[in-house]
DSSP file (Angstrom, degrees, kcal/mol; ACC not computed):
  #  RESIDUE AA STRUCTURE BP1 BP2  ACC     N-H-->O    O-->H-N    N-H-->O    O-->H-N    TCO  KAPPA ALPHA  PHI   PSI    X-CA   Y-CA   Z-CA
    1    1 A M              0   0    0      0, 0.0     2,-0.4     0, 0.0     0, 0.0   0.000 360.0 360.0 360.0 125.8   41.6   48.7   81.4
    2    2 A A        -     0   0    0     59,-0.0     2,-0.4     2,-0.0    59,-0.1  -0.666 360.0-166.6 -86.8 135.7   41.0   45.9   83.9
    3    3 A M        -     0   0    0     -2,-0.4     2,-1.3    57,-0.3     3,-0.2  -0.942  24.8-131.5-120.7 143.4   37.5   44.4   84.0
    4    4 A D     >  +     0   0    0     -2,-0.4     4,-2.2     1,-0.2     3,-0.2  -0.720  31.9 175.9 -91.1  86.4   36.0   42.1   86.6
    5    5 A W  H  > S+     0   0    0     -2,-1.3     4,-2.8     1,-0.2    -1,-0.2   0.845  74.8  56.7 -64.5 -35.7   34.7   39.5   84.2
    6    6 A E  H  > S+     0   0    0      2,-0.2     4,-2.5     1,-0.2    -1,-0.2   0.914 109.0  47.0 -62.0 -41.9   33.5   37.2   87.0
    7    7 A L  H  > S+     0   0    0      2,-0.2     4,-2.7    -3,-0.2     5,-0.2   0.923 112.5  48.6 -66.2 -44.7   31.4   40.0   88.4
    8    8 A I  H  X S+     0   0    0     -4,-2.2     4,-2.4     2,-0.2     5,-0.2   0.923 112.4  50.0 -60.8 -43.7   29.9   40.9   85.0
    9    9 A F  H  X S+     0   0    0     -4,-2.8     4,-2.6     1,-0.2    -2,-0.2   0.941 112.8  45.8 -58.6 -49.9   29.2   37.2   84.4
   10   10 A K  H  X S+     0   0    0     -4,-2.5     4,-2.3     2,-0.2     5,-0.3   0.899 112.6  50.1 -63.8 -41.9   27.4   36.8   87.7
   11   11 A I  H  X S+     0   0    0     -4,-2.7     4,-3.1     2,-0.2    -1,-0.2   0.950 114.5  43.6 -62.3 -48.5   25.4   40.0   87.4
   12   12 A C  H  X S+     0   0    0     -4,-2.4     4,-1.6    -5,-0.2    -2,-0.2   0.908 114.0  50.6 -64.6 -41.7   24.2   39.1   83.9
   13   13 A N  H  X S+     0   0    0     -4,-2.6     4,-0.5    -5,-0.2    -1,-0.2   0.891 118.1  38.7 -62.8 -40.1   23.4   35.5   84.9
   14   14 A T  H >< S+     0   0    0     -4,-2.3     3,-0.8    -5,-0.2    -2,-0.2   0.870 109.4  62.4 -77.3 -38.6   21.4   36.6   87.9
   15   15 A W  H 3< S+     0   0    0     -4,-3.1     4,-0.5    -5,-0.3    -2,-0.2   0.860 101.4  50.7 -55.0 -41.4   19.8   39.6   86.2
   16   16 A I  H >X S+     0   0    0     -4,-1.6     4,-1.7     1,-0.2     3,-0.5   0.725  89.1  81.3 -77.0 -22.3   18.0   37.5   83.6
   17   17 A V  H <X S+     0   0    0     -3,-0.8     4,-2.1    -4,-0.5     3,-0.4   0.901  89.5  49.6 -55.7 -50.4   16.3   35.0   86.0
   18   18 A P  H 3> S+     0   0    0      0, 0.0     4,-2.0     0, 0.0    -1,-0.2   0.847 109.8  53.3 -60.6 -30.1   13.4   37.1   87.1
   19   19 A F  H <> S+     0   0    0     -3,-0.5     4,-2.1    -4,-0.5    -2,-0.2   0.844 106.8  51.0 -74.3 -32.6   12.6   37.9   83.4
   20   20 A W  H  X S+     0   0    0     -4,-1.7     4,-2.5    -3,-0.4    -1,-0.2   0.892 109.6  51.5 -66.2 -38.9   12.5   34.2   82.6
   21   21 A L  H  X>S+     0   0    0     -4,-2.1     4,-2.6     2,-0.2     5,-0.5   0.890 108.4  51.9 -64.7 -38.1   10.1   33.7   85.5
   22   22 A I  H  X5S+     0   0    0     -4,-2.0     4,-2.2     2,-0.2    -2,-0.2   0.947 111.7  46.0 -61.0 -48.0    7.9   36.5   84.1
   23   23 A I  H  <5S+     0   0    0     -4,-2.1    -2,-0.2     1,-0.2    -1,-0.2   0.890 117.5  44.1 -63.5 -39.0    7.8   34.8   80.7
   24   24 A A  H  <5S+     0   0    0     -4,-2.5    -1,-0.2    -5,-0.1    -2,-0.2   0.881 132.9  11.6 -74.1 -37.7    7.1   31.4   82.2
   25   25 A F  H  <5S+     0   0    0     -4,-2.6    -3,-0.2    -5,-0.2    -2,-0.2   0.659 102.3  86.2-122.5 -19.6    4.5   32.3   84.8
   26   26 A A  S  <<S-     0   0    0     -4,-2.2    -4,-0.0    -5,-0.5     0, 0.0  -0.318  88.0 -79.9 -83.4 168.6    3.1   35.9   84.4
   27   27 A S        -     0   0    0      1,-0.1    -1,-0.2    -2,-0.1    -2,-0.1  -0.319  35.3-131.0 -60.0 147.8    0.3   37.0   82.2
   28   28 A R        +     0   0    0      4,-0.1    -1,-0.1    -3,-0.1    -5,-0.0  -0.040  58.5 138.6 -95.5  32.3    1.3   37.5   78.6
   29   29 A T  S  > S-     0   0    0      1,-0.1     4,-2.1     4,-0.0     5,-0.2  -0.270  73.0 -99.9 -67.5 165.0   -0.2   40.9   78.4
   30   30 A G  H  > S+     0   0    0      1,-0.2     4,-2.4     2,-0.2     5,-0.2   0.855 121.1  57.9 -54.5 -37.6    1.7   43.5   76.5
   31   31 A L  H  > S+     0   0    0      2,-0.2     4,-2.4     1,-0.2    -1,-0.2   0.942 108.2  43.1 -62.2 -49.6    3.0   45.0   79.8
   32   32 A W  H  > S+     0   0    0      1,-0.2     4,-2.4     2,-0.2    -1,-0.2   0.877 114.2  50.7 -67.9 -36.8    4.6   41.8   81.0
   33   33 A T  H  X S+     0   0    0     -4,-2.1     4,-2.5     2,-0.2    -1,-0.2   0.909 111.1  49.2 -65.9 -40.3    6.1   41.0   77.7
   34   34 A K  H  X S+     0   0    0     -4,-2.4     4,-3.2    -5,-0.2     5,-0.4   0.895 109.8  51.8 -64.5 -39.7    7.5   44.6   77.5
   35   35 A I  H  X S+     0   0    0     -4,-2.4     4,-2.0     1,-0.2     5,-0.4   0.929 111.9  46.5 -62.0 -44.2    9.0   44.2   81.0
   36   36 A A  H  X>S+     0   0    0     -4,-2.4     4,-1.6     3,-0.2     5,-1.2   0.911 118.7  41.5 -64.6 -41.7   10.7   40.9   80.0
   37   37 A F  I  <>S+     0   0    0     -4,-2.5     5,-2.7     3,-0.2     4,-0.3   0.974 123.4  34.9 -70.7 -55.1   12.0   42.4   76.7
   38   38 A F  I  <5S+     0   0    0     -4,-3.2    -3,-0.2     1,-0.2    -2,-0.2   0.731 125.7  42.2 -76.9 -20.8   13.1   45.8   78.0
   39   39 A G  I  <5S+     0   0    0     -4,-2.0    -1,-0.2    -5,-0.4    -3,-0.2   0.764 131.4  18.6 -91.6 -28.6   14.2   44.6   81.4
   40   40 A G  I  X5S+     0   0    0     -4,-1.6     4,-1.4    -5,-0.4    -3,-0.2   0.854 128.9  33.2-106.7 -63.4   15.9   41.4   80.2
   41   41 A V  I  ><S+     0   0    0     -5,-1.2     4,-2.4    -4,-0.3     5,-0.2   0.938 116.8  51.7 -65.8 -49.2   16.9   41.3   76.5
   42   42 A A  H  ><S+     0   0    0     -5,-2.7     4,-2.2     1,-0.2    -1,-0.2   0.917 109.8  46.0 -62.1 -48.6   17.6   45.0   76.0
   43   43 A P  H  > S+     0   0    0      0, 0.0     4,-2.4     0, 0.0    -1,-0.2   0.911 114.7  48.0 -63.6 -39.1   20.1   45.5   78.9
   44   44 A L  H  X S+     0   0    0     -4,-1.4     4,-2.4     1,-0.2    -2,-0.2   0.893 110.9  51.5 -67.1 -37.2   22.0   42.4   78.1
   45   45 A S  H  X S+     0   0    0     -4,-2.4     4,-2.8     2,-0.2    -1,-0.2   0.880 109.4  50.9 -64.3 -37.0   22.2   43.4   74.5
   46   46 A L  H  X S+     0   0    0     -4,-2.2     4,-2.1     2,-0.2     5,-0.2   0.919 108.4  51.0 -65.9 -44.3   23.5   46.8   75.5
   47   47 A V  H  X S+     0   0    0     -4,-2.4     4,-2.6     1,-0.2     5,-0.2   0.937 113.6  46.0 -56.9 -46.6   26.2   45.1   77.7
   48   48 A Y  H  X S+     0   0    0     -4,-2.4     4,-2.8     1,-0.2    -2,-0.2   0.930 110.8  51.9 -61.3 -46.9   27.2   43.0   74.7
   49   49 A A  H  < S+     0   0    0     -4,-2.8    -1,-0.2     1,-0.2    -2,-0.2   0.817 114.5  43.3 -63.5 -31.4   27.1   46.0   72.3
   50   50 A I  H  X S+     0   0    0     -4,-2.1     4,-0.9    -5,-0.2    -1,-0.2   0.912 118.7  41.4 -78.2 -45.0   29.4   48.0   74.6
   51   51 A L  H  X S+     0   0    0     -4,-2.6     4,-2.5    -5,-0.2     5,-0.2   0.837 101.9  66.9 -78.0 -32.8   31.9   45.2   75.5
   52   52 A L  H  X S+     0   0    0     -4,-2.8     4,-3.1    -5,-0.2     5,-0.2   0.939 103.9  43.2 -57.3 -51.6   32.3   43.5   72.1
   53   53 A P  H  > S+     0   0    0      0, 0.0     4,-2.0     0, 0.0     6,-0.2   0.881 113.5  53.5 -62.9 -33.8   34.1   46.4   70.3
   54   54 A L  H  <>S+     0   0    0     -4,-0.9     5,-2.2     2,-0.2     6,-1.1   0.883 113.3  42.9 -66.2 -37.2   36.2   47.0   73.4
   55   55 A I  H ><5S+     0   0    0     -4,-2.5     3,-1.4     3,-0.2     9,-0.4   0.923 112.3  52.3 -72.2 -44.6   37.3   43.3   73.4
   56   56 A M  H 3<5S+     0   0    0     -4,-3.1    -2,-0.2     1,-0.3    -1,-0.2   0.838 111.2  48.3 -61.0 -32.0   37.8   43.3   69.6
   57   57 A A  T 3<5S-     0   0    0     -4,-2.0    -1,-0.3    -5,-0.2    -2,-0.2   0.526 113.2-120.3 -84.9  -5.7   40.0   46.4   69.9
   58   58 A G  T < 5S+     0   0    0     -3,-1.4    -3,-0.2    -4,-0.3    -2,-0.1   0.665  77.3 124.4  77.3  15.5   42.0   44.8   72.8
   59   59 A I  S   <S+     0   0    0     -5,-2.2    -4,-0.2    -6,-0.2    -5,-0.1   0.897  84.5  16.9 -76.7 -41.2   41.1   47.6   75.1
   60   60 A V  S    S+     0   0    0     -6,-1.1   -57,-0.3     1,-0.3    -5,-0.2   0.460 134.6  28.8-112.1  -3.5   39.5   45.5   77.9
   61   61 A D    >   -     0   0    0     -7,-0.5     3,-1.5    -6,-0.2    -1,-0.3  -0.933  70.0-133.6-157.9 130.1   40.8   42.0   77.1
   62   62 A P  G >  S+     0   0    0      0, 0.0     3,-1.5     0, 0.0     4,-0.4   0.649  93.2  82.7 -64.9 -12.8   44.0   41.0   75.3
   63   63 A V  G > >S+     0   0    0      1,-0.3     3,-1.4     2,-0.2     5,-1.0   0.838  80.8  65.3 -60.1 -31.4   42.3   38.6   73.0
   64   64 A G  G < 5S+     0   0    0     -3,-1.5    -1,-0.3    -9,-0.4    -8,-0.1   0.739  99.4  51.5 -63.9 -22.5   41.3   41.4   70.7
   65   65 A T  G < 5S+     0   0    0     -3,-1.5    -1,-0.3    -4,-0.2    -2,-0.2   0.517 107.8  59.6 -92.7  -5.1   44.9   42.0   69.8
   66   66 A Q  T < 5S-     0   0    0     -3,-1.4    -3,-0.1    -4,-0.4     9,-0.0   0.281 119.0 -55.2 -95.9-135.7   45.6   38.4   69.0
   67   67 A E  T   5S+     0   0    0      7,-0.1     2,-0.2     2,-0.0    11,-0.2   0.168  81.0 141.9 -96.3  17.2   44.0   36.3   66.3
   68   68 A G      < +     0   0    0     -5,-1.0     2,-0.3    10,-0.2     8,-0.2  -0.421  21.2 128.9 -67.0 126.0   40.4   36.8   67.5
   69   69 A S        -     0   0    0      6,-0.6    10,-0.3    -2,-0.2     3,-0.3  -0.971  62.9-121.2-162.4 171.3   37.9   37.1   64.7
   70   70 A F  S    S+     0   0    0     -2,-0.3    -2,-0.1     1,-0.1     3,-0.0   0.260  94.2  84.8-100.1   9.7   34.6   35.8   63.4
   71   71 A Q  S    S+     0   0    0      1,-0.1     2,-0.3     2,-0.0    -1,-0.1   0.618  94.9  20.3 -90.5 -14.8   36.2   34.6   60.1
   72   72 A S  S  > S-     0   0    0     -3,-0.3     4,-2.4     1,-0.1    -3,-0.2  -0.974  75.0-111.8-150.1 161.1   37.5   31.2   61.2
   73   73 A L  H  > S+     0   0    0     -2,-0.3     4,-2.8     1,-0.2     5,-0.2   0.920 120.1  52.1 -59.9 -43.6   37.0   28.6   63.8
   74   74 A A  H  > S+     0   0    0      1,-0.2     4,-2.1     2,-0.2    -1,-0.2   0.886 109.1  50.8 -60.8 -38.8   40.5   29.4   65.2
   75   75 A G  H  > S+     0   0    0      2,-0.2     4,-2.2     1,-0.2    -6,-0.6   0.907 111.8  45.8 -65.9 -42.3   39.5   33.1   65.4
   76   76 A V  H  X S+     0   0    0     -4,-2.4     4,-2.4     2,-0.2    -2,-0.2   0.909 111.5  52.6 -67.0 -41.4   36.3   32.3   67.3
   77   77 A M  H  X S+     0   0    0     -4,-2.8     4,-0.8     1,-0.2    -2,-0.2   0.893 108.8  51.0 -59.8 -39.1   38.1   30.0   69.6
   78   78 A S  H >< S+     0   0    0     -4,-2.1     3,-0.7    -5,-0.2     4,-0.4   0.925 109.7  49.7 -63.2 -44.9   40.6   32.7   70.3
   79   79 A L  H >< S+     0   0    0     -4,-2.2     3,-0.7   -10,-0.3    -2,-0.2   0.904 115.8  42.1 -60.6 -41.3   37.8   35.2   71.1
   80   80 A L  H 3< S+     0   0    0     -4,-2.4    -1,-0.2     1,-0.2    -2,-0.2   0.533  96.6  79.5 -85.1  -5.6   36.1   32.7   73.5
   81   81 A S  T << S+     0   0    0     -4,-0.8    -1,-0.2    -3,-0.7     2,-0.2   0.603  84.0  69.9 -81.3 -10.5   39.3   31.6   75.1
   82   82 A S  S <> S-     0   0    0     -3,-0.7     4,-2.6    -4,-0.4     5,-0.2  -0.610  90.9-112.7-102.1 165.8   39.6   34.6   77.4
   83   83 A K  H  > S+     0   0    0     -2,-0.2     4,-2.2     2,-0.2     5,-0.1   0.909 118.7  47.4 -61.7 -42.1   37.5   35.6   80.4
   84   84 A G  H  > S+     0   0    0      2,-0.2     4,-2.7     1,-0.2     5,-0.3   0.925 113.0  47.5 -66.2 -44.9   36.2   38.6   78.5
   85   85 A G  H  > S+     0   0    0      1,-0.2     4,-2.1     2,-0.2    -2,-0.2   0.912 113.8  47.1 -63.0 -43.4   35.4   36.6   75.4
   86   86 A A  H  X S+     0   0    0     -4,-2.6     4,-2.2     2,-0.2    -1,-0.2   0.891 112.1  52.0 -65.4 -38.6   33.7   33.9   77.3
   87   87 A T  H  X S+     0   0    0     -4,-2.2     4,-2.4    -5,-0.2    -2,-0.2   0.946 112.8  41.7 -65.0 -48.9   31.7   36.4   79.3
   88   88 A I  H  X S+     0   0    0     -4,-2.7     4,-2.2     1,-0.2    -1,-0.2   0.843 112.2  56.4 -71.9 -27.9   30.4   38.4   76.3
   89   89 A G  H  X S+     0   0    0     -4,-2.1     4,-2.0    -5,-0.3    -1,-0.2   0.922 109.8  46.1 -61.2 -42.6   29.7   35.1   74.5
   90   90 A W  H  X S+     0   0    0     -4,-2.2     4,-2.8     2,-0.2    -2,-0.2   0.898 109.7  53.0 -66.9 -41.0   27.6   34.0   77.4
   91   91 A V  H  X S+     0   0    0     -4,-2.4     4,-2.6     1,-0.2     5,-0.2   0.893 107.1  53.8 -61.0 -38.9   25.8   37.4   77.5
   92   92 A H  H  X S+     0   0    0     -4,-2.2     4,-2.5     2,-0.2     5,-0.3   0.941 110.1  46.6 -58.1 -49.1   25.0   36.9   73.8
   93   93 A Y  H  X S+     0   0    0     -4,-2.0     4,-2.9     1,-0.2     5,-0.3   0.928 111.7  51.1 -59.8 -46.1   23.5   33.5   74.6
   94   94 A L  H  X S+     0   0    0     -4,-2.8     4,-1.8     1,-0.2    -2,-0.2   0.923 113.3  44.5 -59.3 -46.0   21.5   35.0   77.5
   95   95 A A  H  X S+     0   0    0     -4,-2.6     4,-2.0     2,-0.2    -1,-0.2   0.941 118.3  41.6 -66.5 -47.8   20.0   37.8   75.4
   96   96 A F  H  X S+     0   0    0     -4,-2.5     4,-2.5    -5,-0.2     5,-0.2   0.885 113.0  52.5 -72.2 -36.8   19.2   35.8   72.4
   97   97 A D  H  X S+     0   0    0     -4,-2.9     4,-2.5    -5,-0.3    -1,-0.2   0.896 110.2  50.1 -63.4 -37.8   17.8   32.8   74.3
   98   98 A M  H  X S+     0   0    0     -4,-1.8     4,-2.4    -5,-0.3    -2,-0.2   0.912 109.6  50.8 -65.3 -42.0   15.5   35.2   76.2
   99   99 A L  H  X S+     0   0    0     -4,-2.0     4,-2.1     2,-0.2    -2,-0.2   0.924 112.4  46.2 -60.4 -45.0   14.3   36.8   72.9
  100  100 A V  H  X S+     0   0    0     -4,-2.5     4,-2.9     1,-0.2    -2,-0.2   0.893 110.3  54.7 -64.4 -39.9   13.6   33.3   71.6
  101  101 A G  H  X S+     0   0    0     -4,-2.5     4,-2.6     2,-0.2    -2,-0.2   0.899 107.1  49.9 -60.9 -41.4   11.8   32.4   74.9
  102  102 A I  H  X S+     0   0    0     -4,-2.4     4,-2.4     2,-0.2     5,-0.3   0.930 112.2  47.8 -62.6 -44.8    9.6   35.5   74.6
  103  103 A W  H  X S+     0   0    0     -4,-2.1     4,-2.9     2,-0.2     5,-0.3   0.934 112.1  49.5 -62.2 -45.4    8.7   34.5   71.0
  104  104 A I  H  X S+     0   0    0     -4,-2.9     4,-3.3     1,-0.2     5,-0.3   0.942 111.6  49.0 -58.2 -48.5    8.0   30.9   72.0
  105  105 A A  H  X S+     0   0    0     -4,-2.6     4,-1.9     1,-0.2    -1,-0.2   0.929 116.0  41.5 -60.2 -47.5    5.8   31.9   74.9
  106  106 A R  H  X S+     0   0    0     -4,-2.4     4,-1.9     2,-0.2    -1,-0.2   0.904 117.3  47.9 -68.2 -40.2    3.7   34.4   72.8
  107  107 A N  H  X S+     0   0    0     -4,-2.9     4,-1.3    -5,-0.3    -2,-0.2   0.910 110.0  52.2 -67.1 -42.0    3.5   32.0   69.8
  108  108 A A  H  <>S+     0   0    0     -4,-3.3     5,-2.7    -5,-0.3     4,-0.4   0.895 108.2  52.0 -62.2 -39.9    2.5   29.1   72.0
  109  109 A D  H ><5S+     0   0    0     -4,-1.9     3,-1.4    -5,-0.3    -1,-0.2   0.919 107.6  51.9 -60.4 -42.7   -0.3   31.1   73.5
  110  110 A S  H 3<5S+     0   0    0     -4,-1.9    -1,-0.2     1,-0.3    -2,-0.2   0.762 110.9  48.3 -68.5 -22.4   -1.5   32.0   70.1
  111  111 A Y  T 3<5S-     0   0    0     -4,-1.3    34,-2.4    -3,-0.3    -1,-0.3   0.383 116.2-114.3 -95.5   2.5   -1.6   28.3   69.2
  112  112 A G  T < 5 +     0   0    0     -3,-1.4     2,-0.6    -4,-0.4    -3,-0.2   0.774  58.4 158.3  74.3  26.1   -3.4   27.3   72.4
  113  113 A I      < -     0   0    0     -5,-2.7    -1,-0.2    -6,-0.1    -2,-0.1  -0.759  42.9-117.0 -88.3 123.9   -0.5   25.3   73.9
  114  114 A H    >>  -     0   0    0     -2,-0.6     4,-1.8     1,-0.1     3,-1.1  -0.142  13.5-119.5 -63.7 150.2   -1.0   25.1   77.6
  115  115 A R  H 3> S+     0   0    0      1,-0.3     4,-2.7     2,-0.2    -1,-0.1   0.804 110.4  67.0 -59.2 -31.9    1.5   26.6   80.1
  116  116 A I  H 34 S+     0   0    0      1,-0.2    -1,-0.3     2,-0.2    -2,-0.0   0.855 109.1  38.6 -60.4 -32.6    2.3   23.2   81.6
  117  117 A I  H <> S+     0   0    0     -3,-1.1     4,-1.1     2,-0.1    -1,-0.2   0.824 114.4  55.3 -83.0 -34.8    3.8   22.2   78.2
  118  118 A Q  H  X S+     0   0    0     -4,-1.8     4,-2.9     1,-0.2     5,-0.2   0.887  96.2  63.9 -67.0 -40.2    5.4   25.7   77.7
  119  119 A V  H  X S+     0   0    0     -4,-2.7     4,-2.2     1,-0.2    -1,-0.2   0.907 104.0  44.5 -59.1 -47.7    7.4   25.8   81.0
  120  120 A P  H  > S+     0   0    0      0, 0.0     4,-2.3     0, 0.0    -1,-0.2   0.892 113.8  51.8 -63.6 -35.1    9.7   22.8   80.2
  121  121 A I  H  X S+     0   0    0     -4,-1.1     4,-2.1     2,-0.2    -2,-0.2   0.924 109.6  49.2 -64.3 -43.1   10.2   24.1   76.7
  122  122 A L  H  X S+     0   0    0     -4,-2.9     4,-2.4     2,-0.2    -1,-0.2   0.873 108.7  54.0 -63.7 -36.2   11.2   27.5   78.1
  123  123 A F  H  X S+     0   0    0     -4,-2.2     4,-2.4    -5,-0.2     5,-0.2   0.936 109.3  47.1 -62.3 -45.8   13.5   25.8   80.5
  124  124 A F  H  X S+     0   0    0     -4,-2.3     4,-2.9     1,-0.2     8,-0.6   0.858 110.7  53.3 -63.5 -34.0   15.3   24.0   77.6
  125  125 A T  H  < S+     0   0    0     -4,-2.1     4,-0.5     7,-0.2    -1,-0.2   0.905 110.0  47.4 -67.7 -40.6   15.4   27.3   75.7
  126  126 A L  H  < S+     0   0    0     -4,-2.4     3,-0.3     2,-0.2    -2,-0.2   0.917 120.7  37.4 -62.4 -44.1   17.1   29.0   78.7
  127  127 A M  H  < S+     0   0    0     -4,-2.4    -2,-0.2     1,-0.2    -1,-0.2   0.825 140.8   5.8 -82.3 -32.4   19.6   26.2   79.1
  128  128 A A  S >X S-     0   0    0     -4,-2.9     3,-1.8    -5,-0.2     4,-1.4  -0.496  74.8-159.9-154.2  72.1   20.2   25.3   75.4
  129  129 A G  H 3> S+     0   0    0     -4,-0.5     4,-2.2    -3,-0.3     3,-0.2   0.677  85.5  42.8 -28.5 -64.6   18.5   27.8   73.2
  130  130 A P  H 3> S+     0   0    0      0, 0.0     4,-2.6     0, 0.0    -1,-0.3   0.833 111.7  56.5 -62.5 -30.9   18.2   26.0   69.9
  131  131 A L  H <> S+     0   0    0     -3,-1.8     4,-2.3    -7,-0.2    -2,-0.2   0.936 108.7  46.9 -63.7 -45.3   17.2   22.8   71.6
  132  132 A G  H  X S+     0   0    0     -4,-1.4     4,-2.4    -8,-0.6    -7,-0.2   0.896 112.4  50.9 -61.7 -40.1   14.3   24.5   73.2
  133  133 A L  H  X S+     0   0    0     -4,-2.2     4,-2.5    -5,-0.2    -2,-0.2   0.936 111.3  45.7 -64.2 -47.0   13.3   26.1   70.0
  134  134 A V  H  X S+     0   0    0     -4,-2.6     4,-2.1     2,-0.2    -1,-0.2   0.885 112.1  52.3 -66.9 -36.7   13.3   22.9   68.0
  135  135 A L  H  X S+     0   0    0     -4,-2.3     4,-2.8    -5,-0.2     5,-0.2   0.930 110.4  49.1 -61.1 -44.0   11.4   21.1   70.8
  136  136 A Y  H  X S+     0   0    0     -4,-2.4     4,-3.2     1,-0.2     5,-0.2   0.938 110.1  49.6 -61.4 -46.2    8.8   23.8   70.6
  137  137 A L  H  X S+     0   0    0     -4,-2.5     4,-1.4     1,-0.2    -1,-0.2   0.871 113.0  47.5 -63.0 -36.3    8.4   23.7   66.9
  138  138 A I  H  X S+     0   0    0     -4,-2.1     4,-0.9     2,-0.2    -1,-0.2   0.939 114.8  45.2 -68.0 -47.1    8.0   19.9   67.0
  139  139 A I  H >X S+     0   0    0     -4,-2.8     4,-3.0     1,-0.2     3,-0.8   0.906 110.9  54.1 -63.8 -40.8    5.5   20.1   69.8
  140  140 A R  H 3X S+     0   0    0     -4,-3.2     4,-1.9     1,-0.3    -1,-0.2   0.852 100.7  60.6 -62.5 -33.4    3.6   22.9   68.1
  141  141 A A  H 3< S+     0   0    0     -4,-1.4    -1,-0.3     9,-0.3     9,-0.2   0.832 117.6  30.4 -62.1 -30.9    3.3   20.8   64.9
  142  142 A F  H << S+     0   0    0     -4,-0.9    -2,-0.2    -3,-0.8    -1,-0.2   0.781 132.8  28.5 -98.4 -31.8    1.4   18.2   66.9
  143  143 A L  H  < S+     0   0    0     -4,-3.0    -3,-0.2    -5,-0.1    -2,-0.2   0.660  87.5 111.3-106.4 -19.4   -0.4   20.3   69.6
  144  144 A G     <  -     0   0    0     -4,-1.9   -32,-0.2    -5,-0.4     6,-0.1  -0.283  49.0-159.9 -62.8 139.2   -0.9   23.7   67.9
  145  145 A K        +     0   0    0    -34,-2.4    -1,-0.1     2,-0.0   -33,-0.1   0.197  55.2 113.2-103.5  14.4   -4.5   24.6   67.1
  146  146 A G  S    S-     0   0    0    -35,-0.1     4,-0.1     2,-0.1   -35,-0.1  -0.276  74.2-120.0 -81.9 171.9   -3.5   27.2   64.6
  147  147 A E  S    S+     0   0    0      2,-0.1    -1,-0.1    -2,-0.1     3,-0.1   0.748  85.1  82.9 -84.2 -25.5   -4.1   27.0   60.8
  148  148 A E  S    S-     0   0    0      1,-0.1     2,-0.1     2,-0.1    -2,-0.1  -0.264  94.3 -85.6 -78.1 165.2   -0.4   27.2   59.7
  149  149 A S    >   -     0   0    0      1,-0.1     3,-1.3     4,-0.1    -1,-0.1  -0.449  34.2-129.5 -63.4 140.1    2.0   24.4   59.5
  150  150 A G  T 3  S+     0   0    0      1,-0.2    -9,-0.3    -9,-0.2   -10,-0.2   0.614 104.1  62.0 -68.8 -11.3    3.7   23.8   62.9
  151  151 A L  T 3  S+     0   0    0    -11,-0.1    -1,-0.2   -10,-0.1   -14,-0.1   0.536  88.6  77.2 -93.2  -6.2    7.1   23.9   61.2
  152  152 A V  S <  S-     0   0    0     -3,-1.3    -1,-0.1   -15,-0.1    -4,-0.0  -0.906  77.7-136.3-108.0 115.4    6.9   27.5   60.0
  153  153 A P              0   0    0      0, 0.0    -4,-0.1     0, 0.0    -2,-0.1  -0.334 360.0 360.0 -63.5 147.8    7.4   30.2   62.6
  154  154 A R              0   0    0     -6,-0.0    -2,-0.0    -2,-0.0     0, 0.0   0.337 360.0 360.0-130.7 360.0    5.0   33.1   62.5
């Protein structure tokens, strides 16, 4: 089965942008957070959940029939070396980075960290997920007005 990986990549990459803008600039009421989660994270997770088994089985991308696996570096490199593998790898990043971004935004609000500080952190989370998360945890340790240690997520 032939897949247009470039199209899937572009759709997913474009799809997530409005939800990042919601998290960065909209009210953090339950409604907006639900829109960001169910509109952004959930559909990308569904795309990933559908395509991963198809790739692993070699149905939509030949990498699944080669040495692709999660058991070794060579296996992961094989999975990511094809257009399909790279695309679903990217979709994985988009979905999880958005989930982390939602958590950061809500957590930062609960610690009283101003949006002016949150927006660059959310940008780093979008561009390089774990970097944005570690920046947030460091900043929260110094600026957070909560009772807990800034190094422990809640």
